[in-house]
N, C-alpha and C positions, 0 to 999 in steps of 0.2 A: 781496667775496670772503672767505670764512672763512679764518682764519689758525690754523695749528697750531703751538704752541710746543713745541719739543723741546730740552731742555737739552743743550748741547754739553759742559759740565762742571759741577761743583758751583757755580761762581761766575758763570756766564753762561748765557744762553739765546739761541737763534737762532730767528727766526720764518720759517717756510716756508709759502708759499701752499698751500692745500689745495683740490684740485678738488672741486666739488660732487659728491655721490654719484650724482645723477640725470643727470649729463652725461658721456657716454662720451668718450674721446679722439677728436679729429678725425683724419681720414686724414692731414692735414698733420703733426700731432703724431707719429703712428705712423711716418710716413715719415722724419721728422727723427730719431727715436730709432734707427730701423733704419740710417740713413746714418751716424749718429754711432758706433754699435756696429761697423759694418763698417770705418770709418776707424780706430777704436781697435785692432781686431784686426789690420788691415793695418799700422799703425804699429808695433805691438809684437810682431809675429810675425817669424819668420825672413825671410819675404819682404820685409818693410819695413826690414830692417836697414840697407841702404845709404842709403836716404832718411832714416831716423831718425838715423844718424850724421852725415849732411850737415846736417840741420836742427838737431838738439840738441847735436851735438858741440862746436861753437864756444861755445855757452852753458855747457855743462858744463865745458869747459876753463877758461873765464873764472871760473866759480864756484870751481873747484879752486884757481885762483891767488889769488883773493880770500879764500877760506875753506879753508885747507889742512886735510886730515883730521886730521893729527897735532895740530893746535891744538884740535880740537873733540872728538876721540874720548875716551872714558872707559875706562881700563884695566879689564879683567875681574878680578873678585876671586874667588879660589878659596875654597872652604869648607875649614876645617880637617878633618883626617882623623877627629878625634874627633866631629865633627858629622855626623849622618846626616840625609838628607832625608826618609826615610820610617821609620816605626816598625815594627819587627818584632814579630810576635805569635807566641806559642808554640803 
């Protein structure tokens, strides 16, 4: 199977399998993608809020305890008034 190398950043590359051009996706593959997309939409839409909070809430709560936001957040820096972000032309 051919492999396509796509750099994730300057220092590393990740290999992704590449489907042969002559082979269309199977009905199983198309159905799997369709099911995954429906599940994603259901999980992250308003309709899935209760289920999402029940499933992900305990995990997010534990992560918040282990890694408090105050410990990791970086304060925003403001630009001095004398510094302009765009150049004015006459």
